[in-house]
C-alpha positions in Angstrom: 111.3 -134.1 -67.9 113.8 -135.2 -65.1 116.8 -133.7 -63.7 119.0 -135.8 -65.9 116.9 -134.8 -69.0 117.1 -131.2 -68.0 120.8 -131.3 -67.6 121.5 -133.1 -70.9 118.9 -130.8 -72.7 120.5 -127.5 -71.3 124.0 -128.7 -72.1 123.1 -129.7 -75.7 121.2 -126.5 -76.4 124.0 -124.4 -74.8 126.7 -126.0 -76.8 124.5 -125.6 -80.0 124.1 -122.1 -79.4 127.8 -121.3 -78.9 128.8 -123.4 -81.9 126.0 -121.9 -84.3 127.1 -118.2 -83.3 130.7 -119.0 -83.8 130.5 -120.7 -87.2 127.8 -118.2 -88.3 130.0 -115.3 -87.2 133.0 -116.6 -89.0 131.3 -117.3 -92.5 129.4 -114.1 -92.2 132.6 -112.1 -91.9 133.9 -113.7 -95.2 130.6 -113.0 -96.8 130.5 -109.4 -95.6 134.0 -108.7 -97.0 132.7 -109.3 -100.4 130.3 -106.4 -100.0 132.9 -103.8 -98.8 132.6 -102.0 -102.1 129.4 -100.7 -101.0 131.3 -98.2 -98.8 134.2 -97.7 -100.9 133.1 -97.4 -104.5 129.4 -96.6 -104.0 129.6 -94.2 -101.1 127.0 -96.1 -98.9 127.3 -95.8 -95.1 128.5 -98.3 -92.6 124.9 -98.7 -91.4 123.7 -99.6 -95.1 126.7 -101.9 -95.4 125.9 -103.7 -92.1 122.2 -103.8 -92.8 122.7 -105.4 -96.2 125.2 -108.1 -95.2 123.4 -109.1 -91.9 120.3 -110.1 -94.0 122.1 -113.1 -95.3 122.6 -114.4 -91.6 119.2 -116.4 -91.6 120.3 -118.3 -94.9 123.5 -119.0 -93.2 121.9 -120.3 -90.0 119.6 -122.5 -92.2 122.8 -124.3 -93.4 124.9 -124.3 -90.4 122.2 -125.5 -87.7 122.0 -129.0 -88.4 125.9 -129.3 -88.5 126.0 -127.3 -85.3 123.4 -129.7 -83.7 125.5 -132.7 -84.7 128.6 -131.1 -83.2 126.7 -130.2 -79.9 125.4 -133.8 -79.6 128.8 -135.1 -80.1 130.4 -132.8 -77.6 127.6 -133.7 -74.9 127.9 -137.4 -75.5 131.8 -137.1 -75.5 131.5 -135.2 -72.2 129.0 -137.7 -70.6 131.4 -140.5 -71.8 134.7 -138.9 -70.4 133.0 -138.5 -67.0 131.6 -142.1 -67.2 128.2 -140.9 -66.8 126.9 -142.9 -69.8 128.3 -146.0 -68.2 126.6 -145.2 -64.8 123.3 -144.5 -66.4 123.5 -147.8 -68.3 124.3 -149.7 -65.3 121.3 -148.0 -63.5 119.1 -149.5 -66.2 118.5 -146.4 -68.5 118.0 -147.7 -71.9 119.7 -146.1 -74.9 116.3 -144.9 -76.3 115.6 -143.3 -72.9 118.9 -141.6 -72.8 118.0 -140.4 -76.4 114.9 -138.5 -75.2 116.6 -135.1 -74.1 118.5 -135.1 -77.2 115.3 -135.5 -79.1 113.7 -132.6 -77.2 116.8 -130.3 -78.2 116.5 -131.4 -81.8 112.8 -130.5 -81.9 113.8 -127.0 -80.8 116.3 -126.8 -83.5 113.9 -128.2 -86.2 111.3 -125.5 -85.4 114.1 -122.9 -85.6 115.1 -124.3 -89.0 111.4 -124.7 -90.3 110.7 -120.9 -89.5 113.8 -119.7 -91.3 113.4 -122.1 -94.3 109.6 -121.1 -94.8 109.9 -117.3 -94.1 113.1 -115.9 -92.6 115.8 -116.8 -95.0 113.7 -116.0 -98.1 112.5 -112.7 -96.6 116.2 -111.8 -96.0 117.2 -112.7 -99.4 114.2 -110.7 -100.8 115.2 -107.6 -98.9 118.9 -108.0 -100.0 117.7 -108.0 -103.6 115.4 -105.2 -103.3 117.9 -103.1 -101.4 120.5 -103.9 -103.9 118.4 -103.0 -106.8 117.8 -99.5 -105.1 121.5 -98.9 -104.8 122.7 -100.3 -108.2 119.9 -98.7 -110.3 120.5 -95.3 -108.9 123.0 -93.5 -111.3 123.9 -91.1 -108.5 125.5 -94.0 -106.6 126.4 -96.3 -109.5 127.4 -94.4 -112.6 128.8 -91.2 -111.0 132.5 -92.3 -110.4 135.0 -89.8 -109.1 137.2 -88.1 -111.7 135.0 -89.2 -114.6 132.5 -87.4 -116.9 129.1 -89.2 -116.6 126.9 -88.7 -119.8 123.5 -89.3 -118.1 121.6 -88.0 -121.1 122.6 -87.0 -124.6 122.8 -83.2 -123.4 123.5 -83.8 -119.7 127.1 -84.4 -118.2 128.0 -84.6 -114.7 131.4 -84.9 -112.8 132.4 -85.3 -109.3 136.0 -85.1 -108.0 135.6 -87.4 -104.9 133.2 -89.2 -102.6 133.6 -88.4 -98.9 132.2 -90.4 -95.9 128.5 -90.1 -95.4 127.8 -90.1 -99.1 128.9 -86.3 -99.6 130.0 -85.5 -103.1 132.8 -83.1 -103.6 133.8 -81.0 -106.6 130.5 -81.2 -108.5 130.3 -80.0 -112.2 127.0 -80.3 -114.1 126.5 -79.2 -117.9 122.9 -79.3 -118.8 121.8 -78.6 -122.4 118.5 -80.5 -122.4 116.6 -77.3 -123.0 117.4 -76.1 -126.5 116.7 -72.4 -125.5 119.3 -72.4 -122.7 122.5 -74.0 -121.4 123.1 -74.2 -117.8 126.6 -74.9 -116.1 126.8 -75.5 -112.4 129.7 -75.7 -110.1 129.5 -76.6 -106.5 131.8 -77.4 -103.6 129.7 -80.0 -102.0 126.5 -82.1 -102.5 124.4 -84.9 -101.4 121.7 -87.1 -102.6 118.3 -86.5 -101.1 115.2 -88.8 -101.8 111.9 -88.4 -100.7 108.2 -89.1 -102.1 108.6 -86.4 -104.6 111.7 -87.9 -106.3 115.5 -87.8 -106.0 117.6 -84.6 -105.9 121.2 -83.7 -105.9 121.4 -81.0 -103.3 124.3 -78.7 -104.1 126.0 -76.5 -101.6 128.3 -73.4 -102.0 128.6 -72.7 -105.8 127.5 -70.7 -108.7 125.3 -71.4 -111.6 125.7 -69.9 -115.2 122.6 -69.7 -117.5 123.3 -69.1 -121.2 119.9 -68.1 -122.7 119.4 -68.2 -126.6 119.6 -64.7 -128.2 121.5 -63.1 -125.3 125.2 -62.2 -125.3 126.1 -62.4 -121.7 125.2 -65.4 -119.3 123.3 -64.9 -116.1 125.4 -65.8 -113.1 123.9 -66.7 -109.9 125.8 -67.7 -106.7 124.0 -70.0 -104.2 124.5 -71.5 -100.8 122.0 -74.4 -101.6 120.5 -75.6 -104.7 118.4 -78.7 -105.6 119.0 -80.3 -108.9 116.1 -82.7 -109.9 117.6 -86.2 -110.7 114.2 -88.1 -110.4 114.4 -89.0 -114.2 117.5 -90.9 -113.7 116.7 -92.7 -110.4 114.9 -96.1 -110.9 114.2 -96.8 -107.3 110.6 -97.7 -107.9 111.3 -100.3 -110.6 109.9 -103.8 -110.1 112.4 -106.4 -108.8 112.0 -109.9 -110.2 112.3 -112.3 -107.4 114.3 -115.5 -107.9 113.9 -119.0 -106.3 115.8 -118.2 -103.1 113.6 -115.1 -102.4 110.3 -117.1 -102.4 108.5 -118.0 -99.3 107.4 -121.6 -98.8 103.8 -121.0 -99.6 104.9 -119.4 -102.9 106.9 -122.5 -103.9 104.0 -124.7 -102.9 101.4 -122.9 -105.3 103.3 -120.4 -107.6 101.3 -118.4 -109.9 100.3 -119.7 -113.4 101.5 -116.4 -115.0 104.8 -116.4 -112.9 107.5 -115.9 -115.6 110.2 -117.4 -113.5 108.2 -120.5 -112.9 107.4 -120.8 -116.5 111.0 -120.6 -117.3 112.5 -122.9 -114.5 109.8 -125.0 -113.0 112.4 -127.7 -111.9 114.2 -125.2 -109.7 111.0 -124.5 -107.9 110.5 -128.3 -107.3 114.1 -128.5 -106.0 113.6 -125.5 -103.7 110.4 -126.7 -102.5 111.6 -130.0 -101.3 114.7 -128.6 -99.8 112.6 -126.3 -97.6 110.3 -129.2 -96.6 113.3 -131.3 -95.8 115.2 -128.7 -93.9 113.7 -129.4 -90.6 114.0 -133.2 -91.0 117.8 -133.1 -91.4 118.3 -132.1 -87.7 116.4 -135.3 -86.7 118.6 -137.5 -89.0 121.8 -135.9 -87.9 120.8 -136.3 -84.2 119.8 -140.0 -84.5 122.9 -140.9 -86.6 125.1 -139.1 -84.1 123.6 -140.7 -81.1 123.6 -144.1 -82.7 127.4 -144.0 -83.2 128.1 -142.4 -79.9 125.2 -143.1 -77.4 126.5 -146.5 -76.4 128.9 -146.9 -73.4 132.5 -147.2 -74.5 135.5 -148.7 -72.6 138.4 -147.6 -74.8 139.4 -144.2 -76.4 140.0 -145.9 -79.8 136.4 -147.2 -79.9 135.1 -143.7 -79.2 137.3 -142.0 -81.7 136.3 -144.6 -84.4 132.7 -143.9 -83.6 133.1 -140.2 -83.8 134.7 -140.7 -87.1 132.0 -142.9 -88.3 129.3 -140.4 -87.3 131.0 -137.6 -89.1 131.1 -139.7 -92.4 127.6 -140.8 -92.1 126.3 -137.3 -91.4 128.2 -135.4 -94.2 127.7 -138.3 -96.5 123.9 -138.0 -96.0 124.1 -134.3 -96.5 126.2 -134.3 -99.6 123.9 -136.9 -101.1 121.0 -134.6 -100.3 122.8 -131.6 -102.2 123.4 -133.9 -105.1 119.8 -134.9 -105.1 118.8 -131.3 -105.0 120.7 -130.6 -108.1 119.4 -133.5 -109.9 115.8 -132.7 -109.0 116.0 -129.6 -111.1 115.9 -131.9 -114.3 113.8 -134.8 -113.0 111.4 -135.4 -110.0 112.7 -138.9 -109.3 115.8 -137.8 -107.2 113.4 -135.9 -104.9 112.0 -139.5 -103.9 115.7 -140.7 -103.5 116.3 -137.7 -101.2 113.2 -138.4 -98.9 114.1 -142.3 -98.9 117.7 -141.4 -97.8 116.6 -139.0 -95.0 113.8 -141.2 -93.6 115.9 -144.2 -94.3 118.8 -142.9 -92.1 116.5 -141.9 -89.3 115.0 -145.5 -89.5 118.5 -147.2 -89.4 119.7 -144.9 -86.5 116.5 -145.6 -84.3 116.9 -149.4 -85.1 120.6 -149.1 -83.8 119.5 -147.1 -80.7 116.7 -149.4 -79.8 118.6 -152.6 -80.6 121.6 -151.3 -78.5 123.9 -151.7 -81.4 127.4 -150.8 -80.6 129.7 -149.5 -83.5 133.1 -150.9 -82.7 136.2 -150.8 -85.0 137.2 -154.0 -86.7 139.6 -156.1 -84.7 142.3 -155.8 -87.3 142.2 -152.1 -87.1 142.4 -152.1 -83.3 145.4 -154.4 -83.6 147.1 -152.1 -86.0 146.3 -149.1 -83.8 147.6 -150.9 -80.6 150.7 -152.0 -82.5 151.2 -148.3 -83.6 150.7 -146.9 -80.1 153.2 -149.5 -78.7 155.8 -148.4 -81.3 155.3 -144.6 -80.5 155.4 -145.3 -76.8 158.8 -147.1 -77.1 160.1 -144.4 -79.4 159.2 -141.9 -76.7 159.8 -143.8 -73.7 156.2 -143.7 -72.4 153.9 -146.6 -71.6 151.1 -147.3 -74.3 147.6 -146.7 -73.4 144.4 -148.5 -74.7 
């Protein structure tokens, strides 16, 4: 790789990284705000909130990476054109396909990243989200117990809490336990917290008193305690099995699902659609890169021509991606859209390479150029400035 190649390669990847981080950060914030109830209504800590919401980042990167690559290549080519570097390289005998090589190397890096995310990282993150969410929502201590309400956990067990405090602390706890027919236990505590270990789940109460009314006795037994553990393992379902959906399956699980998989038996079409989406994920960056370079890689002499090419590349890339999404949806019911999707992606790569090798220059129609020039002239006369081409 020569000095020019290294310069273009570094510029493209640096722009790609900046754009990817920026877009992912913005979209992640909008997604994270939806899970803010983890801290407010369910009493989870900020670390739990950040941990769960950050697991969706690989799935976001999977979608954003090809678009970020397209923007990075457009930026790099526009920078080279603005500085007249493309014209100089073309005059020095550098062919378009030779100029495309450093962009191809950068695309290979992005494709490897996307392949790893699609095959393992994104499904693993979604799987962890589902398992983590199941542990939170299945536990009555964080889901059913709401401040100010009497929660009937069992036919003869009632619990009420006054409020939830930061760090998962429960304040103003009342427990009425009548599960044992021979006695009734009433507990009042100032504070408490949930403790989970290998033996089960416990509501550890602090600074309170316990009243035990035994059958056949007139007076209750009253005990004041500083710390008391109330067993809640029966009502905690953190060990239950979690049924994995399509998005939580690794690539190899989509390739060969188990014959007795209930999800596969119910929706085999979604397995097919998800499998081919994962296989095509690292191919889309190549299609986007080829199309973008085919529109913008040729030397330009006018600003209108460059702007038209930028618009054309955006339409081509987003049209290809939207058509791919449509094929993915239709592939759930029929396998034929999958073939159409492969044909579109590889056809776009083939057409783009033909344009690059053949030196095809995408120019706006003459009529459009005349209309733009007339419009620029009218604007220039209106504001008293000379029109520019």
